[in-house]
KOLTORDREN-272576 format. One record per residue: residue number from 1; residue in one letter; chain; z, x, y of N, C-alpha, C in turn. Coordinates in steps of 0.001 Angstrom, whole numbers, plus 500000, padded with zeros to 6 digits. Each point is the difference from the previous one (the first is absolute). Last residue first. Example, Ala and Ser with C-alpha at 12.3 -4.5 7.8 and 13.67 -1.06 7.14 Angstrom:
! residues 2
  pos  code  unit    n.zz    n.xx    n.yy   ca.zz   ca.xx   ca.yy    c.zz    c.xx    c.yy
    2     S     A  507080  512850  497750  500060  500820  501190  500730  499230  501090
    1     A     A  499930  500290  494280  500000  499110  501190  500000  500900  501200
END
This chain:
! residues 174
  pos  code  unit    n.zz    n.xx    n.yy   ca.zz   ca.xx   ca.yy    c.zz    c.xx    c.yy
  174     R     A  376830  936640  571144  499207  499949  498784  500281  501113  499073
  173     T     A  503768  499559  503453  498582  499669  500083  499375  500056  498639
  172     Q     A  504914  500013  503047  499457  499930  498650  498561  499535  500091
  171     G     A  502537  500242  503936  499771  501343  499497  499439  500005  498595
  170     G     A  498983  495705  503088  501173  500775  499638  499623  501364  499482
  169     A     A  497137  497024  503684  500187  500220  498570  501254  500813  499757
  168     G     A  498112  498775  504363  500794  498945  499393  500279  500219  498537
  167     G     A  498872  504245  502645  499722  498686  500585  500909  498975  499377
  166     L     A  500727  503708  497482  498752  500219  500736  499603  498648  500583
  165     Q     A  504881  502176  498244  499152  498827  500141  498785  500380  500831
  164     V     A  503763  502751  496667  499207  499958  501226  499158  498734  499996
  163     P     A  504957  501597  497516  498631  499481  499874  499323  499898  501366
  162     R     A  503803  503715  499245  499911  498557  500242  498552  499536  499852
  161     G     A  501743  504644  499739  499921  499250  498750  499946  498497  500169
  160     S     A  499955  503679  503360  501354  499660  499562  500013  499220  498696
  159     G     A  495913  501300  502231  500722  501216  499662  501415  499763  499519
  158     D     A  496744  495900  499296  500074  500962  501099  500819  501213  499539
  157     V     A  496845  496818  496716  501328  500118  500585  499940  500980  501158
  156     L     A  496696  496845  496288  500075  500878  501160  501425  499985  500530
  155     Q     A  497480  499038  494952  500977  499556  500996  500002  501025  501118
  154     V     A  496347  498364  495863  500569  501025  500867  501012  499346  500920
  153     S     A  496903  499163  494995  500673  499505  501195  500643  501178  500732
  152     Q     A  497421  500660  496084  499490  498669  500311  500652  499408  501237
  151     F     A  498832  505317  497865  500982  499004  500427  499308  498686  500330
  150     V     A  499562  505327  497664  499267  498743  500177  501027  498908  500259
  149     G     A  499984  505702  500848  500502  498840  499279  499155  498776  500307
  148     P     A  500574  504074  503539  499794  500063  498549  500644  498792  499329
  147     V     A  497953  499825  505039  501222  500328  499277  499691  500095  498509
  146     R     A  497565  499713  505389  499803  500141  498548  501340  500392  499382
  145     V     A  498385  497246  504852  500682  501100  499331  499756  499945  498498
  144     L     A  498345  497956  505266  499749  499990  498561  500680  501220  499398
  143     T     A  500430  496730  504839  500038  501291  499314  499727  499779  498521
  142     W     A  499634  497335  505380  500038  500036  498539  500173  501432  499515
  141     P     A  499598  496256  504768  500382  501268  499370  500126  499895  498481
  140     S     A  497473  497410  504028  500473  499595  498669  500358  501266  499223
  139     T     A  499041  498088  505557  499947  501016  498956  500517  499403  498701
  138     L     A  498034  498585  505364  500590  499588  498735  499845  501136  498998
  137     A     A  500346  501163  505190  499021  499506  499034  500746  499575  498743
  136     Q     A  501130  502837  504296  500021  498536  500088  498872  499435  499141
  135     T     A  503113  504711  499857  498648  499469  500021  500080  498481  500017
  134     T     A  504229  502480  502004  499283  499868  498736  498574  499542  500241
  133     I     A  505023  501891  502277  498587  499782  500340  499222  500011  498688
  132     A     A  505317  498533  500622  499055  501036  499576  498586  499633  500437
  131     G     A  504247  497398  500503  499376  500653  501139  499006  501092  499634
  130     A     A  503236  498847  496211  499945  499159  501189  499418  500800  501162
  129     G     A  498486  501739  495263  501270  499726  500670  499796  499109  501214
  128     P     A  496879  500032  495431  500137  500603  501329  501332  499600  500631
  127     A     A  499627  500506  494703  499576  499025  501003  500153  500660  501362
  126     R     A  500049  501230  494214  500093  500388  501404  499466  498880  500878
  125     I     A  502183  500760  494778  499095  499204  500825  500233  500390  501451
  124     E     A  500875  502149  494819  500408  500061  501404  498954  499228  500789
  123     V     A  501730  500062  494436  499009  500020  501075  500669  500103  501363
  122     T     A  500515  500512  494233  500788  500093  501227  499011  500189  501138
  121     L     A  499336  497696  494942  499515  500921  501027  500932  499941  501198
  120     T     A  500094  498763  494385  500565  499745  501323  499474  501063  500947
  119     L     A  498891  497755  494725  499745  500994  501036  500612  499539  501315
  118     A     A  501168  499019  494491  499644  499409  501293  499874  501110  501043
  117     G     A  501415  500665  495359  498585  499655  500052  499554  499371  501305
  116     G     A  504540  501579  499242  499689  498972  499011  498556  499540  500058
  115     Q     A  500791  502764  503865  501204  499607  499284  499633  498873  499054
  114     V     A  497783  504022  503642  499771  499046  498916  501333  499721  499340
  113     S     A  497972  501940  505143  500873  500131  498839  499666  498899  499001
  112     A     A  498224  502796  504959  499823  498985  498962  500991  500265  498878
  111     G     A  498880  501201  505755  500373  500392  498647  499798  498846  499040
  110     M     A  498652  499955  504673  500846  501194  500029  500370  500494  498602
  109     V     A  495902  497067  502677  500820  499989  498787  500740  501332  499936
  108     R     A  498065  497153  504413  499940  501242  499230  500921  499863  498799
  107     I     A  497386  497090  504448  500867  499990  498819  499790  501292  499245
  106     G     A  499203  497598  505382  499564  500772  498844  500995  499876  498865
  105     Y     A  498523  498677  505704  500625  499596  498744  499470  500874  498875
  104     G     A  498402  500228  504573  501357  500514  499912  500741  499622  498735
  103     G     A  496058  497085  502819  500120  501244  499262  501465  500410  499930
  102     T     A  499167  494788  500465  499632  501214  500748  499967  501185  499055
  101     P     A  500976  495488  498438  499382  499702  501294  499525  501222  500791
  100     R     A  500041  499298  494465  500988  500259  501039  499318  499873  501356
   99     Q     A  499152  498606  494331  499510  500141  501381  501163  500139  500981
   98     G     A  500812  501699  494975  499448  498793  500592  499630  500240  501455
   97     L     A  501735  503190  496604  500966  499349  500890  499498  498676  500541
   96     F     A  499038  502777  495233  499338  499502  501204  501025  499269  500864
   95     V     A  499412  503603  495536  500989  499247  500776  499351  499668  501336
   94     G     A  498469  501637  494694  499602  499792  501386  501048  499147  500695
   93     V     A  499695  503354  495359  500630  498881  500682  499505  499972  501442
   92     V     A  498589  502061  494794  499857  500168  501444  500538  498730  500644
   91     T     A  500870  502590  494993  499846  498782  500786  499809  500397  501452
   90     E     A  499409  502436  494673  500422  500000  501394  499778  498637  500624
   89     G     A  498658  501646  495465  501449  500044  500116  500505  500068  501427
   88     A     A  495108  501655  499347  500710  499174  499021  501501  500160  500195
   87     R     A  496860  500702  504249  500325  500685  498750  500759  499061  499079
   86     L     A  496297  499143  504023  501353  499646  499577  500241  500656  498652
   85     A     A  496580  501603  504085  500119  499501  498630  501466  499714  499702
   84     P     A  498120  499619  505092  500319  500998  498975  500076  499355  498624
   83     V     A  496874  498451  504229  501206  499605  499268  500294  501064  498950
   82     G     A  497442  500875  504828  499783  499623  498608  501327  499687  499329
   81     P     A  499812  499232  505278  499803  501103  499059  499712  499473  498601
   80     A     A  498628  497420  504653  501097  500113  499033  499723  501152  499048
   79     G     A  497657  498173  504276  500142  501349  499479  501165  500170  499056
   78     T     A  500533  496025  503294  498734  500578  499556  500275  501405  499485
   77     Q     A  503324  495429  500186  499666  501319  500522  498628  500427  499493
   76     N     A  502787  496085  498746  499648  499854  501410  499619  501328  500639
   75     G     A  501242  499711  495260  499088  498896  500269  499569  499856  501443
   74     Y     A  502992  503131  497165  498981  500474  500939  499032  498904  500431
   73     A     A  503640  499003  496998  500571  500950  500958  498997  500405  501070
   72     V     A  498579  497203  496422  500947  499285  500861  500533  500940  501086
   71     R     A  497234  501878  496737  499209  499089  500834  500900  499209  500949
   70     Y     A  502033  502798  496799  499384  500791  501076  499152  499119  500916
   69     L     A  501814  497988  496186  501080  500350  500917  499467  500820  501173
   68     A     A  497085  498980  496436  500272  498805  500801  501090  500282  501042
   67     N     A  499054  503394  496905  498831  499801  500865  500221  498808  500928
   66     L     A  503212  500741  496699  500115  500998  501065  498821  499890  500963
   65     A     A  499954  497296  496170  501044  499528  500919  500191  500984  501150
   64     S     A  497043  501228  496578  499434  498880  500754  501016  499434  500993
   63     Q     A  501389  503447  497061  499081  500501  501018  499396  498862  500815
   62     S     A  504865  499293  497981  498679  500253  499423  499085  500470  501128
   61     T     A  504438  498676  500824  500226  500762  498773  498697  500240  499249
   60     A     A  502271  498348  505096  498759  500300  499282  500347  500863  498797
   59     L     A  502558  496344  503861  500029  501062  499000  498622  500183  499381
   58     Q     A  502476  497954  504901  499036  499819  498923  500031  501217  499091
   57     V     A  502796  497131  504197  500023  501208  499182  499068  499721  498831
   56     A     A  500658  497774  505346  499775  499949  498555  500213  501368  499381
   55     P     A  499629  496667  504969  500753  501024  499284  499807  499858  498496
   54     S     A  496019  498420  503141  501363  499536  499732  500736  501091  499225
   53     T     A  495453  500584  501257  500666  499619  501243  501393  499418  499795
   52     Q     A  496004  503405  497673  501144  499170  499620  500779  499660  501265
   51     A     A  496385  503046  500024  499479  498635  499962  501109  499011  499634
   50     A     A  501074  504735  502581  499634  499433  498704  499408  498608  500154
   49     N     A  501539  504042  503108  499002  498959  500200  499504  499424  498673
   48     T     A  502944  503943  500978  500529  498913  500835  499038  498837  500146
   47     G     A  501333  504291  496130  499229  499643  501181  500622  498834  500732
   46     S     A  500006  503878  495391  500702  499023  500818  499160  499724  501233
   45     A     A  500054  502603  494588  499372  499668  501282  500915  499054  500758
   44     L     A  501386  502317  495979  498551  500158  499895  499315  499785  501339
   43     E     A  505152  501640  498303  499251  499118  500896  498517  500313  499866
   42     T     A  503985  500613  496261  498986  500697  500780  499273  499002  500881
   41     V     A  504853  500773  496845  499114  499053  500674  499056  500819  500871
   40     G     A  503783  500577  495509  499190  500531  501087  499100  498927  500575
   39     V     A  504787  498809  497809  498660  500388  499570  499247  500520  501220
   38     R     A  505522  498930  498209  498987  500240  501027  498669  500364  499351
   37     G     A  503249  497084  496945  500202  501120  500909  498857  500120  500984
   36     G     A  500656  497965  494590  500231  499680  501402  500221  501252  500825
   35     A     A  498856  499814  495293  501299  499363  500142  500307  499632  501441
   34     T     A  495911  502155  498745  500108  498871  499073  501326  499269  500177
   33     P     A  496729  502835  503601  501238  500051  499229  500109  498771  499115
   32     P     A  495146  501906  501198  501079  499252  500642  501271  500101  499181
   31     P     A  496344  504010  500070  500249  498709  499357  501130  499268  500702
   30     A     A  496666  503294  502623  501221  500072  499217  500235  498652  499338
   29     P     A  494970  501557  501193  501214  499435  500588  501186  500176  499071
   28     T     A  495654  503238  500547  500562  499040  499071  501282  499439  500594
   27     G     A  497336  503546  501987  499371  498690  500187  500529  498934  499063
   26     P     A  500706  504910  498360  499662  499650  501382  499300  498647  500065
   25     Q     A  503462  500888  496074  498627  500362  500303  499696  499631  501439
   24     A     A  504825  501308  497475  499224  498992  500722  498607  500533  500273
   23     A     A  503864  501092  496093  499082  500585  500972  499172  498893  500628
   22     L     A  504965  500417  497547  498856  499117  500144  499117  500586  501076
   21     T     A  503848  502242  496374  499610  499654  501359  498799  499072  499955
   20     P     A  504396  502166  496657  498702  499332  500152  499742  499624  501460
   19     V     A  502855  504219  498107  500239  498719  500653  498655  499313  500192
   18     G     A  500537  504502  498193  500459  498994  499052  500284  498639  500605
   17     S     A  500336  504221  503197  499172  499884  498800  500602  498950  499082
   16     Q     A  500347  500171  505457  500727  500263  498775  499071  499833  498820
   15     V     A  500053  500863  505660  499169  499614  498863  500754  500401  498751
   14     Y     A  501261  498854  505455  500283  500787  498810  499124  499465  498877
   13     L     A  500778  499733  505698  499131  499660  498884  500311  500926  498838
   12     A     A  501622  499675  504807  500857  499496  498930  499164  499565  498811
   11     T     A  499262  503989  504039  499726  498621  499614  500931  499606  498870
   10     R     A  500253  503723  504336  500002  499767  498565  499668  498536  499744
    9     R     A  499022  503859  504208  500486  498688  499576  499898  499889  498497
    8     Y     A  500106  503824  504440  499668  499727  498608  500590  498646  499640
    7     E     A  498314  502764  504854  501008  499302  499219  499500  499790  498589
    6     S     A  497507  502476  503195  501219  499907  500790  501116  499260  499264
    5     P     A  495706  503186  498084  500467  498629  500245  501316  500012  500769
    4     A     A  496301  503889  500603  501127  499678  499128  500474  498578  500295
    3     P     A  494857  501147  500943  501307  500435  500489  501094  499549  499049
    2     E     A  497467  501633  497376  499968  500178  501461  499568  498695  500645
    1     M     A  502130  502150  495047  499312  498920  500641  500110  500225  501507
END
């Protein structure tokens, strides 16, 4: 081989015969854990100008609910993207911070876990620092994430596991 490699690396992948495996199909979500644990989370979209002016968490487990969720998220914007198809066995969660007095605010979902059928999202809420230069306009930050599994309620926690309050609402949401 030219040029000669400068280093060699080994992997820790071993294939054993007789051991059953599960082959994942491209585009197929991983099944949610049945006994609890971490689940994958995919951000679909985020922004700063939702039609939702009060803090809220909304769930979509059907295509019509996802269409409505996109209308809320993109309600104050022009040129909204097309709504993706909701796959069977998935939930899309919309987290809305509500109206804020300036720019510089945002929310990001850092991870998700399931315990006893309840979904918990670990979130990071950003706010402008003291003396920060920000846009002097009302904003309504939001994010939409997709998780495997069908859920009826979501709890928001911070990186330390403490419940998060979005405005006046508690961490336990719909």
